[in-house]
C-alpha positions as CSV (number, residue, x, y, z in Angstrom):
1,D,0.0,0.0,0.0
2,V,2.2,2.8,-1.3
3,E,-0.2,5.6,-0.3
4,R,-0.4,4.4,3.3
5,A,3.4,3.8,3.5
6,S,3.9,7.4,2.2
7,R,1.6,8.8,4.9
8,L,3.4,6.9,7.6
9,Y,6.8,8.1,6.5
10,D,5.5,11.6,6.2
11,A,4.0,11.4,9.8
12,V,7.4,10.4,11.3
13,G,9.8,12.0,8.8
14,G,10.7,15.0,11.0
15,R,11.8,12.6,13.8
16,L,13.7,10.2,11.6
17,G,17.5,10.4,11.9
18,D,18.3,7.9,9.2
19,A,18.9,9.5,5.8
20,A,18.3,6.2,4.0
21,A,14.8,5.8,5.6
22,V,13.9,9.4,4.7
23,E,15.0,8.7,1.1
24,R,12.7,5.7,0.9
25,G,9.9,7.9,2.3
26,T,10.6,10.6,-0.3
27,R,10.5,8.1,-3.2
28,L,7.3,6.5,-1.9
29,A,5.7,9.9,-1.6
30,L,6.5,10.5,-5.3
31,L,5.1,7.1,-6.3
32,A,2.0,7.9,-4.4
33,D,1.9,11.3,-6.1
34,D,1.8,13.0,-2.7
35,L,3.7,16.1,-3.6
36,A,3.2,17.8,-0.2
37,A,4.8,14.8,1.6
38,A,7.5,14.5,-1.0
39,R,8.4,18.2,-0.5
40,R,8.6,17.7,3.3
41,L,10.5,14.5,3.2
42,S,13.0,15.7,0.6
43,A,13.7,18.7,2.7
44,R,14.3,16.4,5.7
45,W,16.6,14.2,3.6
46,I,18.8,17.2,2.7
47,E,18.9,18.2,6.4
48,L,20.3,14.8,7.2
49,A,22.6,14.5,4.1
50,P,23.3,18.0,2.9
51,D,26.1,16.7,0.6
52,S,24.0,14.1,-1.1
53,R,23.7,14.8,-4.8
54,D,20.9,12.2,-5.0
55,A,18.9,14.2,-2.4
56,L,19.5,17.5,-4.2
57,R,18.5,15.9,-7.6
58,L,15.3,14.4,-6.2
59,Q,14.3,17.6,-4.5
60,G,14.8,19.4,-7.8
61,L,12.4,17.0,-9.4
62,V,9.9,17.4,-6.6
63,R,10.1,21.2,-7.1
64,L,9.6,20.7,-10.8
65,R,6.4,18.7,-10.1
66,N,5.3,21.5,-7.9
67,D,5.7,23.9,-10.8
68,D,8.7,25.7,-9.2
69,V,10.9,26.1,-12.2
70,E,13.4,28.4,-10.6
71,G,13.7,26.3,-7.5
72,A,14.0,23.1,-9.5
73,A,16.8,24.5,-11.7
74,A,18.7,25.7,-8.7
75,R,18.6,22.4,-6.9
76,L,19.4,20.4,-10.1
77,L,22.4,22.7,-10.7
78,E,23.6,22.0,-7.1
79,S,23.3,18.3,-7.7
80,L,25.9,18.4,-10.6
81,P,29.4,17.2,-9.8
82,D,32.3,19.6,-9.8
83,D,34.5,17.4,-11.9
84,P,33.9,18.4,-15.6
85,G,33.9,14.8,-16.9
86,E,31.5,13.6,-14.2
87,R,29.3,16.7,-14.7
88,D,29.0,15.9,-18.4
89,V,27.8,12.4,-17.6
90,A,25.4,13.8,-15.0
91,L,24.0,16.3,-17.6
92,D,23.4,13.4,-20.0
93,G,21.4,11.5,-17.4
94,L,19.5,14.7,-16.4
95,A,18.5,15.2,-20.1
96,R,17.1,11.7,-20.2
97,R,15.2,12.3,-16.9
98,L,13.7,15.7,-18.0
99,S,12.7,14.2,-21.4
100,D,10.3,11.9,-19.5
101,R,6.8,13.0,-20.7
102,A,5.4,12.0,-17.3
103,L,7.1,15.1,-15.9
104,P,5.5,18.6,-16.4
105,A,6.2,20.5,-19.7
106,Q,8.2,23.0,-17.6
107,S,11.0,20.5,-17.8
108,L,12.2,22.3,-20.9
109,Q,12.3,25.7,-19.0
110,V,14.3,24.0,-16.3
111,M,16.8,22.6,-18.8
112,V,17.1,26.1,-20.5
113,A,17.9,27.6,-17.1
114,I,20.6,25.0,-16.4
115,A,22.2,25.4,-19.8
116,D,22.1,29.2,-19.4
117,A,23.9,28.8,-16.0
118,L,26.7,26.7,-17.7
119,P,27.4,28.8,-20.8
120,Q,30.8,27.1,-21.5
121,S,29.5,23.6,-21.2
122,R,29.0,21.7,-24.5
123,A,27.3,18.9,-22.6
124,A,24.7,21.4,-21.3
125,R,23.9,22.5,-24.8
126,L,23.5,18.9,-26.0
127,A,21.3,18.1,-22.9
128,L,19.1,21.1,-23.8
129,A,18.8,19.9,-27.4
130,R,17.7,16.4,-26.3
131,V,15.1,17.8,-23.9
132,A,13.9,20.3,-26.5
133,I,13.5,17.5,-29.1
134,A,11.6,15.3,-26.6
135,R,9.4,18.3,-25.7
136,E,8.7,19.1,-29.4
137,A,10.6,22.4,-29.5
138,P,13.0,21.7,-32.4
139,R,14.0,25.4,-33.0
140,I,15.4,25.5,-29.4
141,A,17.1,22.1,-30.1
142,L,18.7,23.3,-33.3
143,E,20.0,26.5,-31.7
144,A,21.4,24.6,-28.8
145,V,23.1,21.9,-30.9
146,D,24.6,24.5,-33.2
147,Q,26.2,26.2,-30.2
148,A,27.7,22.8,-29.3
149,L,28.9,22.3,-32.8
150,D,30.6,25.7,-32.8
151,R,32.9,24.3,-30.1
152,Q,33.4,20.8,-31.7
153,P,32.2,20.7,-35.3
154,D,33.0,17.0,-35.8
155,L,31.1,15.7,-32.8
156,R,28.9,12.9,-34.2
157,S,26.4,12.8,-31.4
158,A,25.7,16.5,-31.9
159,R,25.4,16.1,-35.6
160,L,22.9,13.3,-35.1
161,L,20.9,15.6,-32.8
162,R,21.0,18.3,-35.4
163,A,19.6,15.8,-38.0
164,D,16.8,15.0,-35.5
165,A,16.0,18.7,-35.1
166,L,16.0,19.3,-38.8
167,L,13.6,16.4,-39.4
168,A,11.3,17.8,-36.8
169,L,11.4,21.2,-38.6
170,D,10.4,19.4,-41.8
171,R,13.8,19.9,-43.4
172,P,14.6,16.3,-44.5
173,D,17.1,17.2,-47.2
174,A,19.4,19.0,-44.8
175,A,18.9,16.1,-42.2
176,F,19.8,13.4,-44.7
177,A,22.8,15.3,-45.9
178,I,24.2,15.0,-42.4
179,F,23.6,11.2,-42.5
180,A,25.3,11.0,-45.9
181,E,28.4,12.8,-44.6
182,L,28.6,10.6,-41.5
183,L,28.1,7.4,-43.4
184,A,30.7,8.4,-46.0
185,A,33.2,8.8,-43.1
186,S,32.1,5.6,-41.3
187,P,30.5,3.3,-43.8
188,H,30.6,0.2,-41.6
189,N,29.3,1.8,-38.4
190,A,26.3,-0.3,-37.5
191,S,24.8,2.1,-34.9
192,L,25.0,5.0,-37.4
193,R,23.2,2.9,-40.0
194,F,20.6,2.1,-37.5
195,E,20.1,5.8,-36.7
196,Y,19.8,6.5,-40.4
197,A,17.3,3.7,-40.9
198,R,15.3,5.0,-37.9
199,A,15.1,8.4,-39.5
200,L,13.8,7.2,-42.9
201,P,10.2,8.0,-43.6
């Protein structure tokens, strides 16, 4: 009984001293769609584990579900690692999470705010492009991916994202020209051929 478990965790959350227990309560509250309980429990989790990136990330998602775009972006930014390589991996994971259509449409606004806060990050631009494509905002995606390509023109993942954005903008000739260039450079790349086949009408 997820709803009952969520209520019980919420009732005792302020007295719990175990961060792992409060984490379980927070996740149960989200499963039960009890946003008020999730808000209280996630705040308690951060009190108990202020350096937990998981706690910060989850509270960011709780704030997003409560339509607090600014608060969500701030918490999700805090959750990112300081190491540039680790941060790039985390941004990629965040893009996948914010692309989930079960989350509010404001996910795109949150990702825009995060990308704006990291103007030198190519990974942040690519993350924004992925979320924008998932949220049916291809013009934002194209602008973001072009900014990433300005920094690294031969980045294949960015060029594939650009092709996706162009297809969404009903510009198939430009999109398939990208595939042709990539396939000419890597004719035996199976994953690239799969992406090409997936894009065909």
